[in-house]
N, C-alpha and C positions, 0 to 999 in steps of 0.2 A: 090139293094138287095131285095129279096122278102122275106116275113115272113117265108116261109118254109125253105129257105136258111139260114136264120137266126136261125131257130129252130134247123137245122142240124149242124150247127157250134157250137152252144151253148151246144148242148147235146153232142157232140164230145169233147169239152173242159171240160164239167162237168163229163164226163165219165158215164153218166147215161141218158137213155132216160126217158122222161115224159109220163105219161099216157095221152090219149087225154083230159081227164077231167082236169088234172093238167095244161096241156098246155093251155086249154081255160081260166082257171083262171088267169094264168100268163099273157096271151095275154090281157084279159080285163083289168087287173090291169095296164099294160103297156100303153094301149091306154088311159086310165083314167088319168095317170100321165102326158102323152103328152099333153093331152088336158088342164090339169090344169095348167101346166106350160107354155103354150102358143106355144109350139112348132109346127111345121108343121107335117102332118101325115107322111111325108117321113122319119121322125126321129123314127118311131115305130120300124122297123126292128133293126136299130143299139141299141136302148135301150133295146129291147127285148133280146138281146144276154146276156146283164148283168143281166137283171131280171131273166132269167132262171137259170143262174149260181148262182145268190143270193137265189133263191128259193131252189136249191139243197143243198147249204150251210146251209141255216137255218134249212131245213129239217134235216141235219146230226147233228147239234148241238141240236136240240130238241130231236132226238133219243138218243144221249149220255146223255143228262139231264135226260130224262125218265128212262134210264137204271140206272143211278146214284141213282135216287130216289127210284127205286125199290130194289137195292141193300141195301140202308140205311133202308128200312122198313124190310128187311129180317134180318138184324141184330140188329134191335130195335132202329135204329135212332142213331143220333151222336149230342152231344151237340157242340156248338160253342162258344168259349169264346173269 
Protein backbone atom coordinates (compact mmCIF):
# COMPACT_ATOMS: atom_id res chain seq x y z
CA UNK A 1 0.00 0.00 0.00
CA UNK A 2 1.28 3.46 -0.86
CA UNK A 3 1.08 6.53 1.36
CA UNK A 4 -1.44 8.12 -1.03
CA UNK A 5 -3.62 4.99 -0.90
CA UNK A 6 -3.48 5.08 2.90
CA UNK A 7 -4.46 8.74 2.85
CA UNK A 8 -7.42 8.06 0.58
CA UNK A 9 -8.63 5.18 2.75
CA UNK A 10 -8.31 7.11 6.00
CA UNK A 11 -9.94 10.27 4.68
CA UNK A 12 -12.82 8.17 3.37
CA UNK A 13 -13.27 6.44 6.72
CA UNK A 14 -12.93 9.70 8.66
CA UNK A 15 -15.38 11.47 6.38
CA UNK A 16 -13.11 14.46 5.85
CA UNK A 17 -10.19 15.39 3.63
CA UNK A 18 -7.12 16.82 5.31
CA UNK A 19 -5.43 19.89 3.94
CA UNK A 20 -1.97 19.25 2.53
CA UNK A 21 -0.49 21.03 5.56
CA UNK A 22 -2.44 18.81 7.98
CA UNK A 23 -1.45 15.73 6.01
CA UNK A 24 2.25 16.64 6.10
CA UNK A 25 2.03 17.11 9.87
CA UNK A 26 0.33 13.74 10.40
CA UNK A 27 2.74 12.01 8.01
CA UNK A 28 5.79 13.44 9.83
CA UNK A 29 4.29 12.40 13.17
CA UNK A 30 3.62 8.90 11.82
CA UNK A 31 7.14 8.50 10.42
CA UNK A 32 8.62 9.63 13.71
CA UNK A 33 6.43 7.20 15.65
CA UNK A 34 7.47 4.33 13.36
CA UNK A 35 11.14 5.21 13.76
CA UNK A 36 10.92 5.50 17.56
CA UNK A 37 9.12 2.17 17.92
CA UNK A 38 11.67 0.41 15.73
CA UNK A 39 9.24 -0.71 13.04
CA UNK A 40 10.20 -1.01 9.40
CA UNK A 41 9.33 1.88 7.06
CA UNK A 42 6.78 -0.41 5.37
CA UNK A 43 4.62 0.05 8.48
CA UNK A 44 4.12 3.79 7.74
CA UNK A 45 1.07 3.43 5.43
CA UNK A 46 -0.70 1.10 7.86
CA UNK A 47 -0.13 3.35 10.86
CA UNK A 48 -0.91 6.44 8.81
CA UNK A 49 -4.52 5.30 8.38
CA UNK A 50 -5.03 5.24 12.15
CA UNK A 51 -3.13 8.47 12.73
CA UNK A 52 -5.23 10.38 10.19
CA UNK A 53 -8.42 9.12 11.83
CA UNK A 54 -7.02 10.00 15.27
CA UNK A 55 -6.16 13.50 14.04
CA UNK A 56 -9.71 14.09 12.78
CA UNK A 57 -11.17 12.67 16.01
CA UNK A 58 -8.96 14.87 18.24
CA UNK A 59 -9.80 17.89 16.10
CA UNK A 60 -13.52 17.21 16.63
CA UNK A 61 -13.10 16.88 20.39
CA UNK A 62 -11.10 20.11 20.55
CA UNK A 63 -13.74 21.92 18.53
CA UNK A 64 -16.54 20.80 20.84
CA UNK A 65 -14.49 21.68 23.93
CA UNK A 66 -13.73 25.15 22.56
CA UNK A 67 -17.39 25.73 21.76
CA UNK A 68 -18.40 24.61 25.26
CA UNK A 69 -15.86 27.04 26.73
CA UNK A 70 -17.26 29.90 24.65
CA UNK A 71 -20.79 29.07 25.82
CA UNK A 72 -19.67 29.08 29.45
CA UNK A 73 -17.99 32.45 28.95
CA UNK A 74 -21.16 33.88 27.46
CA UNK A 75 -23.29 32.83 30.44
CA UNK A 76 -20.74 33.97 32.99
CA UNK A 77 -19.16 30.64 33.78
CA UNK A 78 -20.37 27.81 35.90
CA UNK A 79 -19.16 26.61 39.27
CA UNK A 80 -18.37 22.95 39.63
CA UNK A 81 -19.08 21.43 43.01
